[in-house]
C-alpha positions as CSV (number, residue, x, y, z in Angstrom):
1,M,-9.2,-17.0,-44.6
2,K,-7.7,-14.0,-45.9
3,K,-10.6,-11.4,-44.7
4,L,-11.0,-13.1,-41.4
5,I,-6.8,-12.8,-41.2
6,S,-6.9,-9.4,-42.4
7,I,-9.9,-8.3,-39.6
8,I,-8.2,-10.1,-36.2
9,A,-4.7,-7.8,-38.1
10,V,-6.8,-4.6,-38.4
11,S,-8.6,-5.2,-34.6
12,V,-5.3,-5.9,-33.7
13,L,-3.9,-2.6,-34.8
14,L,-7.2,-0.7,-33.4
15,T,-7.0,-1.4,-30.2
16,G,-3.3,-1.8,-29.5
17,C,-3.7,2.1,-30.7
18,Y,-5.9,2.7,-27.8
19,K,-3.8,4.7,-24.8
20,D,-5.4,4.2,-21.4
21,D,-3.7,4.8,-18.1
22,I,-3.5,1.0,-16.7
23,I,-3.1,-0.3,-13.4
24,E,-1.1,-3.6,-13.6
25,P,0.2,-5.5,-11.0
26,I,4.1,-6.6,-10.5
27,R,4.8,-8.6,-7.0
28,P,8.5,-8.2,-5.7
29,Q,8.4,-7.1,-1.5
30,A,8.4,-2.9,-1.1
31,T,12.2,-1.1,-1.4
32,D,12.6,1.5,1.3
33,D,11.2,3.8,-0.9
34,L,7.7,1.8,-1.2
35,K,7.2,1.5,2.6
36,I,4.5,1.7,4.4
37,A,4.2,2.6,8.0
38,N,0.7,2.4,8.8
39,A,-1.4,-0.9,8.0
40,V,-3.2,0.8,5.2
41,G,-2.6,3.1,2.7
42,I,-0.9,4.0,-0.5
43,K,2.4,5.0,-1.2
44,L,4.0,6.0,-4.7
45,Q,7.3,5.5,-5.3
46,T,8.2,9.3,-6.3
47,P,5.9,12.2,-6.6
48,F,6.8,13.1,-10.3
49,V,6.0,11.0,-13.1
50,T,6.5,10.6,-16.8
51,S,5.2,7.9,-18.0
52,E,5.0,4.6,-15.1
53,V,5.3,4.6,-11.6
54,A,5.1,1.9,-8.7
55,M,3.0,2.5,-6.6
56,N,2.6,0.4,-2.6
57,V,-1.0,-0.7,-1.8
58,K,-1.0,-2.6,1.8
59,S,-4.3,-3.8,3.2
60,D,-5.2,-5.1,6.5
61,V,-7.6,-8.0,4.7
62,A,-7.6,-9.3,1.1
63,Q,-9.8,-7.7,-0.7
64,T,-10.9,-5.4,-3.8
65,V,-10.2,-2.0,-4.0
66,T,-10.2,0.5,-6.7
67,I,-8.3,2.8,-7.3
68,K,-8.6,6.3,-8.2
69,I,-7.2,9.1,-10.3
70,F,-8.7,12.8,-9.9
71,D,-7.3,15.9,-12.0
72,I,-6.4,19.7,-10.1
73,A,-10.5,19.7,-10.5
74,N,-11.2,17.0,-8.2
75,R,-13.0,15.2,-11.2
76,V,-12.0,11.3,-11.6
77,V,-9.9,10.6,-15.0
78,S,-9.0,7.0,-14.1
79,K,-10.0,4.3,-12.4
80,S,-9.2,0.9,-11.8
81,T,-9.7,-2.2,-9.6
82,S,-7.7,-5.2,-8.4
83,E,-7.5,-7.6,-5.9
84,V,-4.7,-7.1,-3.2
85,K,-3.6,-9.3,-0.5
86,V,-2.9,-8.4,3.2
87,G,0.1,-6.5,3.4
88,D,2.0,-5.2,0.9
89,N,1.1,-5.1,-3.2
90,I,3.1,-3.0,-5.6
91,L,1.5,-2.3,-8.9
92,K,3.1,-0.2,-11.6
93,V,0.7,2.9,-12.5
94,Y,0.9,3.6,-15.9
95,T,0.2,7.5,-17.1
96,N,0.6,8.0,-20.6
97,A,-2.8,9.2,-21.8
98,L,-2.5,11.8,-18.4
99,P,-1.7,15.6,-19.3
100,S,0.9,16.9,-17.2
101,S,-0.6,18.8,-14.5
102,G,-1.0,17.4,-10.7
103,Y,-3.1,14.5,-9.9
104,R,-4.4,12.8,-6.5
105,I,-4.2,9.3,-6.7
106,G,-7.2,7.6,-4.1
107,L,-7.2,3.8,-2.4
108,F,-10.9,3.3,-1.8
109,D,-12.7,-0.1,-0.2
110,A,-15.7,-2.3,-1.5
111,S,-17.7,0.7,-0.4
112,G,-16.6,3.2,-1.3
113,K,-14.4,4.8,2.2
114,Q,-11.5,6.2,1.2
115,L,-7.7,3.7,2.7
116,G,-5.2,6.1,1.1
117,I,-4.9,9.3,-0.6
118,T,-1.8,10.5,-1.9
119,D,-0.1,13.7,-4.7
120,F,1.7,13.1,-8.0
121,N,3.0,15.4,-10.4
122,K,2.9,13.8,-14.3
123,L,6.0,15.5,-15.6
């Protein structure tokens, strides 16, 4: 029993220390700084990011979307999929693992068609 508890404790510590960019859905209404006029698109709350930023992903259909973060050399440095509903979908993007630099975040549908793109700076 002690061995099992030790193994679980070590596993929790190891996985808890791993840093990764995570896109996490949150469900409040889109505030003025996150409103998107078009039927489809992506908008960050602010273009200057430290560890996290809210983002609005607006869709005209309920679907699975892929959100990719590109570095300055246009390489994908983070990729996540998310289920979105029709209209505004407020998500939170965590950028702790990214070094300070300029980035581009893009929204893509299941077939790979780009639905929106915007830039941000990691401070």
